[in-house]
N, C-alpha and C positions, 0 to 999 in steps of 0.2 A: 724714810726719815727716822732718825733716832732721837727720841724725846730727850735723851741725856745731853744733847747739844743745846737744848733750850731751857731745861729745868735744872735748878740747883737746890740743894739742901745744905745750908750752912748754919751752924749753931749761933753764929754772930749776926745773922740776918733773919728778921721776923721769927725769932725764937726757934729757929731750926725747921720751920715749916717750908714745904716745897714752894718755890717762887720761880717766876720767869727770870732766867739768867740776866744779871746786870740791873735788875729792878727790885722793888719791894712789892710787886704785884704777886699775890699768892695764887697758887693754882686753884684753890677753892673759890676765889673771887672770879676767876675766869669761868669756871664751871657754873657758878651761880648765875653769871650773866648769860651763859648759853641756855641754862634751864629757864630763864625768864624770857627767852625768845630772841635774844640778840644773836646775830650771826658773827662770823669771824671778822668781817669787814667793820661792823659796828663796834665790836670790842676794840679793834685796833684804832678806830677813830676816838673812842672814849678814853683809851689808855695809849697815848702815842708811843710809849716805849715798848709796847707789845705788838709784835708782828702777827700777821695771819698765820704764819708757820708756827709761831709760839703758841697760838690758840690751839692749833691741831696737835701740837706736842703735849699740851695740857690734857687733851682728851686721851691721847695715847698713854700718858703717865697714869691717868686714872684707871684706864683699862688694865694696865700692867699691875697696878696695885691691888686689883681685885683678888 
């Protein structure tokens, strides 16, 4: 999986912060949900526009940004 297929950074969307493509759900929001104990399925249920693959891409994005 290439996280670039799921994560976008656009200065016109969410002040240029990394978001799930096609949404305004920011990567930090997904990561915060994971840190609070939700799994990819629960996040996808909470944010219907975010797929389980997009959650995994958010993790990969964060790892690459390290």
